N, C-alpha and C positions, 0 to 999 in steps of 0.2 A: 434413305432416299433412293439409293441404288436398287434396293429390294423392291420398292414401290414401282420403280420404272420397269424392272424385270417382270413384275406381276402385270403391269400395264401392257407391256409388249406381248406377253403370253395371252392375255385376254384379247388383245386386238388380233393376234395371230389366229386364235381360235374363231373369233367373231368374223374375221375376214374370210377364212376358209369356209365357214358355214354360210356366210352371206353369199359367197361366190357360187355355192352349190344350190342355194335356194333364194335367189334375189327377190323373187316375188312374194316370199313368205312374210307376211306381216308379223307373225309371232317371232321369227328370227330377228327382224328389224327391231321390234320392241325390246327383245332381250338384249340386243347389241346396244341400243340406246340406254337401257337401264344400266348396263355394265359401264358405259362411258360416263354416265351421270354419277354413278357410285365412285368411279375412279376420280372424277373431278372433285366431288365432295370430300373424299379422303385426302386428296392433295391439298385442298383448301384448309382442312382441319389441321393437317400435319404442318403445313407451311406457316400457319398463323399460331400454332401451338394453343389451340382452343381447349379450354377445360370442358368436361362433360356437360356442365351446366350451360356453358356458352353454346356448345353444339346443339343441345336440346332446344334452345331459343333461336339460334341462327339458321340452322339448316331448313326448317320449314319456311322461314321467311325467304331464304335464298331460292328455294324451289319455287315459291310463289312468284318471285321476280323473274326467274327463268321462264316460267309459263307465260307471264305477261309479255315478255320480250318475244318468245316463240310465236305467240298469237299475232303480234304486230307484224312480224316477218311473214307468217302464214297468210295473213290478209293481203299483204302487199304482193306476194307471189300469186295469189288467187286473182287479184286484179290484173296483174301483168299477163297471166295466162289467158284471162278472159279477153283482153284486148288483142293479144297475139294470135289467139286461135279463132277470133271472130270471123264468121263467114260473111257477115254484112260489112259494108263500107264503114270504116271508123272515121268519125269527123275529127277535125283539128282540135275542137274543143274537148272531145273525149281523150285524145292523145295528150293534150295539155293537162287535163285533170289527173290522168293516170300518171304522167311523168312527175307532176307535183306531189302526188301521194307517195310515189316511190322515193322521191328525194326527201320527203319528210320522215321516212322510216328511221334514219339514224338519229334525227332530232328526238323522235318519240322514244327510242331506246335510251337516249341520254336522260330524258325526263324521268323515265321509269327507274333508271339506275340512281338518280339523285333522290328520288322519293324513297327508295329502299336504303340508300346510304344513310339517310337521316334515322332510319329505324335501326340500322346496323350500329350506329354511333352509341346507341343505348345498351348494346350488348358487348361490343368489342372495344379494346383500347385503341388509342390513336396509332400506336405501332402496329397493332393487328389489322387495322383498316388499311394501312400502307402495305403490309405484307399480303393482305387479301388481293389487292390489285396486282401486285407482283406475281402472286400465285396464279391468278386468272390468266395473266400474260404467258406465264410458263406453260400452263395447260394448253393454251392456243398454239404456242410454238411446238409443243410435243405432238399435238394432233397434226399440225402441218408437216412436221418432219416425218412423222409416221406415214402420212399420206404420200409424201414425196418419195420415200423409200419404196413404198408399195407400187407407185406409178413407174418408177425407174426399173423395177424388177419385171414389170409386165411388158415393157418395151424391148427387153433383151431377148 
């Protein structure tokens, strides 16, 4: 586990430095996102102790779930940006509909997760399903901690 974290830190160090040099480069961003996704998938596989057969079934499904959740969030951000950057007067009804749509994002994410959870149940054991959620939380904590460390070093 420590070795994985060291690899993760090295990847993020390299990605952060290359990202700082060329923030606008789409290729760099895509490379960084791919590395983060691979790290996350490796962490999930390791933490849940998936067999190769389980990995072959699970990872494509998990990627599909991530894409669906990403799209829900992307659409919500697009709507938010549309309303925020509108040069025309935005009506109360438009604000209401936009606020409602933004509030429903978390609900939609949960619906997608439950839809895929039912599919994951056919691949993973009950213990692995539990460990999967724990590993996802660990991944999020690692990302937040890494970001916090990066932010605090920028302010010094």
